[in-house]
N, C-alpha and C positions, 0 to 999 in steps of 0.2 A: 620032572620039570626042571629045565635049566634056566639058570638066571644069567643074563648077559650084563656085564659091567661096562659103563660108559666112562671112558677116561675123561679126566679132568682136563678140559683144553682152555681154560681160562687162564689169561696172562696175569701176571702179578704187577702191582703198581710201578715197579721200577723199569722194567722194558718199556711200558707205555709212556712214562714220564721222560725217559731218556730219548725216545723216537720224537716226543713233541718238542723237546729242548733242541735237538738237531734241526727239525724242521723250522722251527723259530729262527735259529741262528743262520740258516741257509737263506731265508727270506730276508733277514736283516743284511747280511753281507752283500746280497745281490742289490738291494735298495741303496746301501752305501757306495757300492761300486758304481752304479749307474749315476748316482747324484755326484760322485767325485771324478767321474769320466774315466775309471780305470778299465782298461780293456778296449777303449775306443781308439779309433784311428784318427789322428789329426793330420791334415795335409800340412807340409812344410811351408812356412810363410815365404813367399817370393812375389815379386811384382810381376805384372803382366808385360811381357815384351810386346806382344801383338795380340789383339782381340777383334771380335766381330761379334755384333748383336744380330741375333737371328730370329726369325719367325718361321714356325712350321705350319704347313697346311695340309690337311688330309683331303684328297679329292679322289673319291671312288676308287679306293685302294693304293692310289699312288701318293707318295709324299712330295711336296714342294717345299724346298728350303729357300727362303728369301731373307735378303738383307733387311734388317729392321729400320735401317737409317733411310734408304731410297726405294725399297721394295723390289729391287731387281732380283731375278731369279738366279741363284747360286747352284742349284742341283735339283734335278727332278729325279725321283726314285720310282721307277715302274713297279706295278704290283708284282709281289712275289720276290722282290729283291730287297737288300738293306735290312735283312733281319735284325742285326745288332741296333742299328739306328732306330728301327721301329719300336724295339723292346725298351730301349733307353727313353725315348720320348713318350711312350705310352705309360711308363712308370712316372715320370715327371708330370705328365698331363693328370694322371690319376691323383697324385699328390695335391696338385693344385684343386682339382674338383672337390677333394675331401675338405680342402680348406675353404671352399667358396671362392676361389680366385679364377678368373677367366683368363682368356689367351691375350690380353692386352699387353702385359708386360713381355719384353723379349727374353730370350735365353742368351747368355753371353759364352761365347767359345773363345778361350784365352790359351795362348802358349806362354807360360811363365819363363822368366830368365833362367830358370834352373833346368828347362826343357820339357817340364811337364805339361800335358795338355788336359785343361779342365773345362768341363761344361757346368757353368753356373747358372742356377735359376734365379734371377733377379727378383722374382715375386716371392718365393719362399727362403731364399738364402742357401739352398742345397747345393752342395759341390760333388760332382762326380769326377774322380781321376780316371780319365779314359785309357791311360796307359795300362792300368790294372787287368784289363780284358784282353791283352794279347796285341801283337803288332798288326793283325789283319783288322781287328776291330778299331783299333787306334787309327787306322788309315781311313776309314770310313768317315770319320769326323776331320782328320788331318786335311783331307782334300778340300773341305770348306774354307779352310784359312788359305790354302794355295789359291783357290779360285778367287778369294778377295784380293790376295797379293798380286795376282796376274791381272786383275781388272783395272789396276791402277795405271 
């Protein structure tokens, strides 16, 4: 009869303690970094050169972009078009819904004196630097400011 030997697969205390310390330090540094704002992106402070307050309406697949001040139509996006604008607005609407905020407060689209185009949610305080998504996507929102300026 042959007897099989089972290898000892038990870890010693030092490897387990070391792994625990490394894990605790990783969690601590992540929490400190988040609290201190390390690794976050801050938009450069600049005044708005021009802005427009907007309301977005979803109408059976199309999007209507209205001036919040007087309600006139700035842009109608037909179904299947304007994917970037739809995505941005869907994300902002979801953020508002999670916070229990309705669509009453407008969004502010502003071109700052440094040239940046920012979409600001007046209800949540969230800012989106639209230039970060490339020139084609920037143009989708930039035309709204052009429509505003052309209507004066």
